[in-house]
matplotlib code that plots the C-alpha trace (Angstrom):
import matplotlib.pyplot as plt

x = [156.1, 159.8, 161.9, 162.1, 158.4, 157.9, 160.5, 158.7, 155.4, 156.7, 158.2, 155.0, 152.9, 155.5, 155.3, 151.6, 151.1, 154.2, 152.2, 151.2, 154.7, 156.8, 156.1, 158.0, 155.1, 153.1, 156.1, 157.0, 153.4, 153.3, 156.6, 155.5, 152.3, 154.1, 156.5, 153.6, 152.6, 149.8, 151.5, 149.4, 146.3, 145.9, 145.6, 143.0, 141.1, 141.3, 140.0, 137.3, 135.8, 133.7, 132.1, 131.3, 129.9, 127.7, 126.3, 125.6, 124.0, 121.6, 120.7, 119.9, 118.0, 115.9, 115.3, 114.3, 112.0, 110.3, 109.7, 108.2, 106.0, 104.8, 104.2, 102.5, 100.7, 97.2, 96.4, 96.5, 100.1, 101.3, 99.7, 101.4, 104.8, 105.1, 105.4, 107.9, 110.1, 109.8, 110.9, 113.8, 114.9, 114.7, 116.8, 119.4, 119.6, 119.9, 123.0, 124.5, 124.1, 125.3, 128.4, 129.1, 128.6, 125.4, 122.9, 119.3, 120.4, 122.4, 119.4, 117.0, 119.2, 119.7, 116.0, 115.1, 117.5, 116.0, 112.5, 113.2, 114.8, 111.8, 109.4, 111.1, 111.1, 107.3, 106.6, 108.6, 106.7, 103.3, 104.2, 105.2, 101.9, 99.9, 101.8, 101.2, 97.5, 97.2, 98.8, 96.5]
y = [-79.2, -79.8, -82.0, -84.7, -84.8, -85.1, -87.9, -89.7, -89.3, -90.7, -93.7, -94.2, -94.3, -96.6, -99.1, -98.8, -99.8, -102.1, -104.9, -102.5, -101.3, -104.5, -107.3, -109.8, -111.6, -111.9, -113.1, -115.7, -116.9, -117.2, -119.0, -121.4, -122.1, -122.8, -125.3, -127.3, -130.7, -129.3, -126.0, -123.0, -125.2, -125.5, -121.7, -121.7, -124.5, -122.7, -119.4, -120.8, -123.7, -121.6, -119.7, -123.0, -124.6, -121.5, -121.8, -125.5, -124.8, -122.3, -124.7, -127.5, -125.1, -124.0, -127.6, -128.7, -125.6, -126.3, -130.0, -128.8, -126.3, -128.3, -131.6, -130.3, -127.2, -126.5, -125.2, -121.5, -121.8, -123.8, -121.5, -118.5, -120.1, -121.6, -118.4, -117.1, -120.2, -120.1, -116.4, -117.2, -120.1, -118.0, -115.2, -117.7, -119.5, -116.1, -115.2, -118.7, -118.7, -115.1, -115.9, -118.8, -116.5, -118.1, -115.4, -115.5, -114.2, -117.4, -119.5, -117.7, -118.3, -121.9, -122.5, -120.8, -123.1, -126.2, -125.0, -124.6, -128.1, -129.5, -127.8, -129.4, -132.8, -132.5, -131.6, -134.6, -136.9, -135.6, -135.9, -139.5, -140.3, -138.6, -140.5, -143.7, -143.1, -142.1, -145.4, -147.5]
z = [226.5, 226.8, 224.6, 227.3, 227.7, 223.9, 223.9, 226.8, 225.1, 221.9, 223.7, 225.7, 222.4, 220.8, 223.7, 224.0, 220.3, 220.1, 218.4, 215.6, 214.9, 215.3, 212.9, 215.1, 216.8, 213.6, 211.6, 214.2, 214.3, 210.5, 210.3, 213.1, 211.3, 208.0, 209.8, 211.2, 209.8, 207.6, 206.7, 206.1, 205.5, 209.3, 209.5, 206.8, 208.6, 211.9, 210.4, 208.1, 210.2, 212.6, 209.7, 207.8, 210.9, 211.5, 207.9, 208.4, 211.7, 210.2, 207.3, 209.8, 212.0, 209.1, 208.0, 211.5, 211.9, 208.5, 209.5, 212.8, 211.1, 208.1, 210.0, 213.1, 212.0, 210.6, 207.2, 208.1, 209.5, 206.5, 204.0, 205.8, 206.2, 202.7, 200.8, 203.3, 203.1, 199.3, 199.2, 201.5, 199.4, 196.2, 197.7, 199.0, 195.7, 193.9, 196.0, 195.6, 191.8, 191.4, 193.4, 191.0, 188.0, 186.9, 186.0, 184.8, 181.3, 180.9, 182.0, 179.6, 176.5, 177.5, 178.0, 174.7, 172.9, 174.6, 173.9, 170.2, 170.2, 172.1, 169.6, 166.6, 168.4, 169.1, 165.5, 164.4, 166.7, 165.7, 162.0, 162.6, 164.4, 161.7, 159.0, 160.8, 161.2, 157.6, 156.5, 158.7]

ax = plt.figure().add_subplot(projection="3d")
ax.plot(x, y, z, "-o")
ax.set_aspect("equal")
plt.show()
């Protein structure tokens, strides 16, 4: 390969992948988006809206399907579909709660503190009732 062929090959590759090497189109797009009325928020809306609509479409499809199954089906179909829907709901809630940094260990300690408070309240109520019945 001669030097001219190598130079031509390099220029061909450069022009073939011009968008990857030159930041000009991307920079002009971002500056145009930042000068719009909404600023960069319009870019965020444009990129996140299809995903959000897809999630809501799946939620409404699942709700409509569950209404169709549970309102028009017999006992066998409902008893088969109910555990599946419950498992899907538990898995979805697990992901949502874990994404929001709410884990089962936090829930267990919170429940234990409420149970001990509830236990002392029940003992107080029972002691009041027994004191009242002893006085009567």
